[in-house]
N, C-alpha and C positions, 0 to 999 in steps of 0.2 A: 499442607492440607489446606484446601479453601474453606473457608468457612464462612457461614451465612451470614451475618449480620454487616462484616467488611464486604461480602460478595453487595448486599443489596444497598449498601453505604455507595459504594463505586459504581452503581450502576444507574443511582440517584444524581453523582455526580459529574458522568458522563453526558445523563440529558440534560443536565443544566450548561457543560461545557458549548454542547450544540449549538444550543438555542443563542448563549451569549455570543458565539464566535457567528451564527447565524446573521445576527442583529449587527452586529461588525461589515461582516462580508456585503449586506444591501446596503450599508451606507457608503463604503470604496470598495467593488469588489477586486481590490488587486492583490498580486501576485501570493503577497503574505498571507490577507485573508483566504486565499484560495487555498493556501496550504497549510492555516489552521483549520477551516473546516473539514477539511480530508483528513489530516489527525484526530479530529474531535471525529468523528464520524468513526474511523478505523476503531476509535477506543471504543465508541458506545456499540459497533457491531460486535467485537471480542463479547461482550459481556452478554451483552442478545443470543448469541450464540451458543452459552454456556447453557443457559434454560432448556430444561428439558423441553419436547415437544410440543407437552399438554400446554404451556405456559405460553409459549411463542406462537401458534396456529390458533388464526382467528382473534387476536387479542389488541387494542388498541396500541398497543407497543412494538405489535408487528405490523402493525396500519403505516406508523410512524418511521419504524426504521427503515420501511418499504422506502416513503419517501425520500429518507436520509438517505439511501443506498444510491438511490436513483439520482438526487444533486451530487451524490460523489461522482460517478460515471461522467457524468458530463462535463463536472469540475476538471475533473482528468481528462478527457478530452480540452480543454481546454490551458490546460496543463502544457500539452504535449503539443498541442500549436504552440504556446510560447515560447516554449522549447528550438522548436524549430525555426519563429523566427529570429530568435538571440542566438543564433549559429549561422542564419544565413546574411546576419546584420555586419558577423567579421568579412565577407568577401566582398571585393568591389560590385560595384553596379554595377552592370547590365541587363539588358532588357528581359530577356526572362523570369532572373533572377527577382526582380522588381515586382514583375506581373505573381511570382509563385505568393511575394510576401501580400499586395491587396489581395488576393483571392484566400490569403490566408487570416489577413484582417475582418475580412468579408464574415467569413466561415465562423470566425471567433465572435465576431460580435453577435451574429446570429444566437450560436449557440450560451452567451453569455446573456442573452435576453432569457433564453428558459432555462436557464439554471437560476434567474432573479425569481419567474416565476413560482418555481419549486421550492427554493428558500423562501417565501414568503408563506407556501403551505406549510411550511417546516415552523413559520415564526408564526403563524396564530393558533397552534395546536398549543391546550393548555396540556402542558407536558404533570403539573400538579397531582394530575387525576391518572397517570398511566400507568404508574406500580402499584396500586392500592390492592390491586386481586391479584395479587402475586403472592401464593402461596406455598414456594416449592420449601421443600424440609433438602437439609446440610444433604444427609444422603442421597438424594435425587440429583442435586447440584453436584458433587463431587463425580458421582457416575459419571455423567455426562461431559466433566471436563475433561476427567480421565481419558474418555475415549476421544475426543477432539487432538487432548496433545498428542498421542499414540498415533493417531493419524497422521498428523503435522510430523513429528518426528521421523516415523515412516516414509515422509513421502520424501523430506531430505534426506534420508540417508541411500534411497534407493535413484535420487535425481542427482546427486553429487556426481559419482564418477563420470557420468555419462556428459554432464559439464565441466568437469577436467579434460575427459577425451573429445571433445570435439569443443571448439572456438566457435566455431558458424551455426551450435546448433543453437538458435533462437529462442524454439518455443521451451526446449528443455532448461535454458537460461531463466523465460520468464515463470517458469514453478516453482521453479527454484527460489528467486527474488518472491514471489507472492508467499510462499510459503515459509518461509522467514521472517519475512516481515508480519505472517498472521500468526506465528509461533511467540514474536518478540510483544507483539498483544497481551497476547494469550498466557505468559507469564509475567506482564504485570499485575495479574488477577489476585497473585502471591504473597505473601507477606515480606514487607521491605526486612523482614531478619532472614528471608533466603536467600543468601550470599552466593550461594551456586544462580539462583533466576537472576541475581544481581548481573553477575558476570557472563550469563549468560546472553542478556538480554545488550549488554554491547557488543561482543561480539557477531551478533544477528545484526546490530545498528550498522556495523562497519561492511559488513559484509551485503549489507542492504543496500546501502549508498554507491560500495559498486558497481553493482551487479543493476543499480540505478541508473550509472554513467553509463553503463553499457548499451542498456537497453534505448535512451533518448536519442545513443548514436545510430542503434537499429530502426527504431522507428524514421529517426527524419529519412535515412536513404531508402526506406522502406516508402515511406511521404512520397521522396524524391523521386523514387524509379514509378510506381504506382501513376504519375502525372503521363505516365508515354513515352515521345521521341523527347529524348532532352536534347539540350543545344550543349555547345560542349564544354560552355563555363558550365554548366550546371552538373555535369559528368566528371568534372574535378571537383566540383564540391563535393559531389559522392564518394570519391576516389581519396580525397584529403578524411572524409569523416572516417570510409572506413581503416584507414589509415593509424589517425587517433584512435579509435576502439579497439585497434589489435594493443596498443601500449597498454591501454584500460585494463584488458581482458591480461596481459601479464604483470598487470597488479595485481590484479585481484589471483593468480598463478602465486605468484609470491607470496601474498597474506596468507593464502592458503597453507604454503608449503612452512610457513615460522606460526601462523595459527592452529591451522588442524593436522596435525604430523599427532602420531599414536603414540601417547604420553601421555600419563593420570589422569593433567589435567586439561587434554585437547578439547576441544569444540564437540566436536562426534561423538567422544568419548562421555564427556557431561550430559549433553541431551540424551542420553540412551537410558542415564540415571532417571530421569524423568518419566518411563516408561515404568518404573519402579511403583510410582503409583497409579496404577491400572491394579 
């Protein structure tokens, strides 16, 4: 069950967390601060989405979350550029590789300036007044939470077979990764005494890590291919990244075989149990 007072406390904590991390981010927008801001915004978004529509639409909270999500989007782009940069750094220097790196740096710098502008807007908001007018009842909250949970679980159940049988299904893999991520943050809203939720969150975190690594390979090779006619050196990088992606997908399959088999404590059976809340 989702209890009202702990939920409102969590919402307040998530607002404060975003504010604190944005302040650190503006002082030094390094990889850690980018990560920390993104996770804080994810948690805030999970609590925000749990509120019924009448408490989300047209509120000061909705305006604040909208800016936060735009900041999240730009920081995600910066993070992706950093991943490509790190990957390219592993390979020998050559004219085209070095040109790609320079373009990445310039694009990243431009995106970072945009992100800083958004971060300053988030920082300037008085969060102490944002949730004053939220009069949601526990019944309304539980109904909305159940609906989101059911939708995410159904998405995972329907997408898993496609991903397992189609290693190159980039879109399906992306959808599964996002659904796992969102479900993990939603389950964080349940009481810590809920051991099943805690165990499921650990599995979701592991799945998210593996699928995230595969996404990084896909994004990198997709970016390099988008450059048009590639040199022999760039094509070799693409080939190597594709081989490493294959290995990571095999790791994903092995994990699924170990953890997601049909047994009383399997992941897929466990997440179905949360549907009983609906």
